[in-house]
PALO-453053 format. One line per field, with one value per residue (C-alpha): residue number from 1; x, y, z. Coordinates in Angstrom, 2 decimals, decimal comma. Example, Ala and Ser with C-alpha at 12.3 -4.5 7.8 and 13.67 -1.06 7.14 Angstrom:
% PALO-453053
num: 1/2 .
u: 12,30/13,67 .
v: -4,50/-1,06 .
w: 7,80/7,14 .
END
This chain:
% PALO-453053
num: 1/2/3/4/5/6/7/8/9/10/11/12/13/14/15/16/17/18/19/20/21/22/23/24/25/26/27/28/29/30/31/32/33/34/35/36/37/38/39/40/41/42/43/44/45/46/47/48/49/50/51/52/53/54/55/56/57/58/59/60/61/62/63/64/65/66/67/68/69/70/71/72/73/74/75/76/77/78/79/80/81/82/83/84/85/86/87/88/89/90/91/92/93/94/95/96/97/98/99/100/101/102/103/104/105/106/107/108/109/110/111/112/113/114/115/116/117/118/119/120/121/122/123/124/125/126/127/128/129/130/131/132/133/134/135/136/137/138/139/140/141/142/143/144/145/146/147/148/149/150/151/152/153/154/155/156/157/158/159/160/161/162/163/164/165/166/167/168/169/170/171/172/173/174/175/176/177/178/179/180/181/182/183/184/185/186/187/188/189/190/191/192/193/194/195/196/197/198/199/200/201/202/203/204/205/206/207/208/209/210/211/212/213/214/215/216/217/218/219/220/221/222/223/224/225/226/227/228/229/230/231/232/233/234/235/236/237/238/239/240/241/242/243/244/245/246/247/248/249/250/251/252/253/254/255/256/257/258/259/260/261/262/263/264/265/266/267/268/269/270/271/272/273/274/275/276/277/278/279/280/281 .
u: 17,94/16,53/12,74/10,53/9,57/13,26/13,95/11,03/12,40/15,79/14,07/11,55/10,87/7,21/5,08/2,31/-0,60/-3,57/-6,93/-9,52/-13,10/-16,50/-17,50/-16,28/-16,79/-14,62/-11,88/-11,97/-11,91/-8,97/-7,16/-7,63/-6,22/-3,34/-2,39/-2,47/-0,31/2,02/2,12/4,09/1,92/0,33/-3,06/-4,48/-8,19/-9,89/-13,52/-13,02/-10,65/-10,86/-9,72/-7,00/-5,62/-5,46/-3,67/-1,14/-0,35/0,41/2,85/3,92/2,64/4,20/1,15/-2,46/-5,48/-8,66/-12,15/-12,96/-16,01/-15,68/-18,30/-16,67/-14,61/-13,35/-10,25/-8,60/-8,87/-7,39/-4,49/-3,79/-3,93/-1,35/0,95/0,53/1,26/4,80/7,02/4,29/5,16/6,40/4,04/2,09/-1,63/-3,84/-7,45/-9,74/-12,87/-15,56/-15,34/-11,59/-11,74/-14,13/-11,91/-8,82/-10,37/-11,47/-8,15/-9,93/-7,22/-4,86/-1,08/-1,49/-2,78/0,08/-2,02/-5,52/-7,14/-10,43/-12,25/-13,85/-10,50/-11,12/-9,48/-6,90/-5,64/-5,61/-3,41/-1,01/-1,01/-0,14/2,55/4,09/4,72/5,88/7,57/7,90/8,51/10,04/8,60/11,84/11,84/8,63/9,03/8,53/8,32/9,63/9,30/11,35/13,31/15,64/18,74/19,49/15,97/15,86/19,11/18,03/14,56/15,90/18,26/15,27/13,38/16,34/17,14/13,79/14,98/12,64/13,52/13,34/13,09/13,72/12,46/12,52/9,28/5,66/6,05/8,85/6,79/3,75/5,83/7,15/3,66/2,32/5,07/4,22/0,43/-0,05/2,32/1,27/1,99/1,63/5,29/5,53/3,90/3,59/4,03/5,64/5,72/6,45/3,83/6,01/8,14/10,19/8,24/4,71/2,91/2,71/2,47/-1,24/-1,70/0,27/-2,16/-5,10/-3,61/-3,01/-6,63/-8,31/-6,16/-4,96/-7,97/-5,80/-7,59/-5,96/-5,03/-3,95/-1,39/-1,21/-0,04/1,62/2,17/4,91/4,15/5,39/2,20/0,19/-2,72/-5,73/-7,54/-4,56/-4,18/-7,88/-7,57/-4,72/-6,78/-9,90/-7,90/-6,95/-3,87/-3,99/-2,31/-0,03/3,45/4,17/7,60/10,11/10,06/10,21/11,73/9,67/6,39/7,36/8,43/5,30/3,00/4,84/4,88/1,25/0,06/2,09/0,56/-2,94/-2,54/-1,83/-4,81/-7,92/-10,63/-13,10/-12,43/-13,06/-16,67/-17,05/-19,44 .
v: 13,75/16,24/16,53/19,41/17,29/16,88/20,62/21,53/19,29/20,95/24,19/22,92/19,95/20,88/17,96/18,87/16,44/16,44/15,30/14,54/13,92/15,14/15,98/19,31/18,01/14,96/17,11/19,36/16,44/14,79/18,11/18,94/15,64/15,83/19,24/17,82/14,84/16,85/20,47/21,71/20,01/21,89/20,34/20,81/19,99/19,07/18,14/16,16/15,04/18,39/20,35/17,80/18,13/21,91/21,61/19,16/21,61/24,34/22,43/18,85/17,00/14,44/12,23/11,97/10,54/10,04/8,72/5,77/7,61/11,23/13,56/13,46/10,25/7,60/7,23/4,89/7,51/10,06/7,72/7,47/11,27/11,62/9,21/11,16/14,53/15,78/14,86/12,83/9,31/8,02/9,88/7,57/7,46/6,21/5,20/5,80/3,70/2,17/-1,16/-1,63/-5,30/-6,11/-4,31/-6,02/-9,45/-8,97/-7,23/-4,29/-1,78/-0,98/-0,67/3,11/2,84/2,65/1,68/1,73/2,61/1,52/4,64/2,57/2,83/6,55/9,79/9,77/6,39/7,72/10,63/8,22/6,07/9,05/10,14/6,70/7,64/11,24/11,15/7,52/6,98/3,83/1,76/0,73/-2,79/-3,94/-7,65/-9,12/-12,89/-13,36/-16,59/-16,92/-19,93/-18,02/-16,91/-14,15/-12,70/-13,04/-11,15/-8,28/-8,03/-8,26/-5,37/-3,27/-4,06/-3,74/-0,34/0,71/-0,51/-3,50/-6,76/-9,63/-13,36/-15,26/-18,80/-20,84/-22,84/-22,50/-25,55/-23,85/-20,67/-22,58/-24,39/-21,01/-19,48/-22,46/-22,04/-18,33/-18,75/-17,25/-14,32/-10,75/-10,04/-13,65/-14,23/-11,23/-7,91/-8,79/-11,84/-11,43/-14,50/-15,60/-17,78/-20,62/-22,19/-25,31/-28,01/-29,29/-26,07/-22,90/-19,30/-19,42/-22,35/-20,45/-17,54/-19,92/-21,41/-17,99/-17,01/-20,38/-22,50/-19,57/-17,34/-14,24/-11,30/-8,85/-6,45/-9,14/-10,44/-8,58/-10,73/-9,44/-11,90/-11,42/-12,91/-12,83/-14,54/-12,07/-14,48/-12,53/-15,62/-16,62/-13,08/-12,97/-16,29/-14,96/-11,94/-13,99/-16,38/-13,51/-11,70/-8,03/-7,08/-8,28/-7,08/-7,87/-9,03/-7,81/-6,06/-2,27/-1,16/1,98/0,15/-2,79/-0,51/1,63/-1,39/-2,96/0,25/0,98/-2,45/-2,08/1,35/0,06/-2,80/-0,21/2,06/1,97/-0,29/2,58/4,32/7,96/8,85/8,86/11,30 .
w: -17,72/-15,18/-15,39/-14,32/-11,32/-10,37/-10,77/-8,53/-5,80/-6,05/-5,08/-2,51/-0,28/0,17/-1,02/-3,47/-3,33/-5,67/-4,25/-6,93/-5,82/-7,01/-3,42/-2,09/1,45/0,84/-0,70/2,37/4,82/3,10/2,75/6,43/7,68/5,21/6,59/10,11/9,11/6,82/8,04/5,01/2,40/-0,49/-1,30/-4,78/-4,80/-8,08/-8,68/-11,89/-14,63/-16,46/-13,39/-12,70/-16,25/-15,86/-12,51/-13,93/-16,73/-14,19/-11,99/-11,19/-8,13/-5,80/-5,35/-6,55/-4,76/-6,73/-6,24/-8,45/-9,82/-11,02/-12,57/-16,01/-15,95/-13,57/-11,43/-13,90/-16,65/-14,28/-13,52/-17,25/-17,58/-14,81/-16,63/-19,85/-18,27/-18,76/-15,81/-14,10/-15,21/-11,84/-9,53/-7,17/-8,00/-5,15/-5,85/-2,85/-3,00/-0,84/-2,67/-2,94/-1,97/-4,81/-7,30/-5,91/-6,08/-9,66/-10,51/-12,15/-11,34/-14,21/-14,16/-14,05/-10,47/-7,99/-5,01/-3,55/-0,27/1,27/2,49/5,25/7,04/7,54/6,46/9,25/8,05/4,48/5,56/7,27/4,14/1,94/4,35/3,89/0,26/0,56/3,99/5,08/8,78/10,16/12,98/14,70/16,08/14,37/13,64/10,16/9,68/6,13/4,15/0,95/-0,35/-2,68/-0,81/-3,34/-3,21/0,57/1,12/-1,12/0,45/4,00/3,29/2,18/5,38/7,74/6,23/7,77/11,22/11,05/12,76/10,26/10,95/7,72/7,04/3,84/4,05/5,07/7,33/9,26/9,59/10,86/13,50/14,61/14,79/16,73/19,30/19,60/19,57/23,04/22,49/21,75/18,95/17,75/16,87/14,54/13,70/10,02/7,81/4,38/2,16/-1,37/-3,06/-4,33/-1,60/-0,98/0,83/0,47/1,42/-0,65/0,48/-0,30/2,08/4,70/4,37/4,73/7,89/9,43/8,87/9,54/11,89/13,99/13,42/13,13/11,50/9,12/11,93/14,39/11,87/8,56/5,63/2,46/-0,38/-2,95/-6,34/-9,90/-11,07/-13,15/-13,52/-12,27/-11,01/-8,86/-7,52/-6,65/-4,79/-2,60/-1,57/-0,94/1,21/3,50/2,20/3,17/-0,07/-2,86/-3,79/-7,42/-8,56/-9,48/-6,11/-6,21/-2,90/-2,38/-2,95/-0,71/2,12/1,79/1,92/4,87/6,93/6,09/7,25/10,44/11,12/10,36/12,82/15,52/14,82/17,06/15,70/15,15/11,78/11,02/10,24/6,47/4,80 .
END
């Protein structure tokens, strides 16, 4: 079945991005950097949920960013409204917040939220993050250290990553990965540009313990060696523990290729950004 969203894309490749924030200044700042990052973008600025509903009735959008707190609602209510709008079911909804980590660790975000962004990273990083969804760009040759003990899952996931021109080193246990990282301790980058691991692995150590070792034994920060953890465990307490132990982000199973690729490329781009973020209002 061809949706209104599909028909619009048959006629135009111009991305239409909705920016919802109660601050006119913030909407302008985000809009300006989006236009720099995506010259052909159409930015639809909305101050609250009411304006966003009206805009969604007029035409579909390709992506929505929203503040967590809005004058007449919150970002989670907006995410639900996007899902309920005709033709908007699969549109990415990104929550932009100053306390993303706290919300991640307590798993407050609902399934209507596709992803989240910490505004402390700056508006330029946000624009690059959004571009990863609407016009993803590869980082050829970037090296991913991938730990997964299922051959079937590993082959499928490696194909997703290699399709993005990423170099992938696959290992089946945390012990093997730690031996590799120890041998590469003095290298730059430290054996890989990003570590991607499953939680449950063959051997004595889990993916969680691998994350702990990366952050504690090696002392690698989240930019020095970004870590993404793949998990099918929907237990909020266990998810919170992974993030508190130092995972940059989680990728929930079953793996959705677009989301995995977006998260991997975003973490790789973030690790390459200067340490000083944009000045936030």
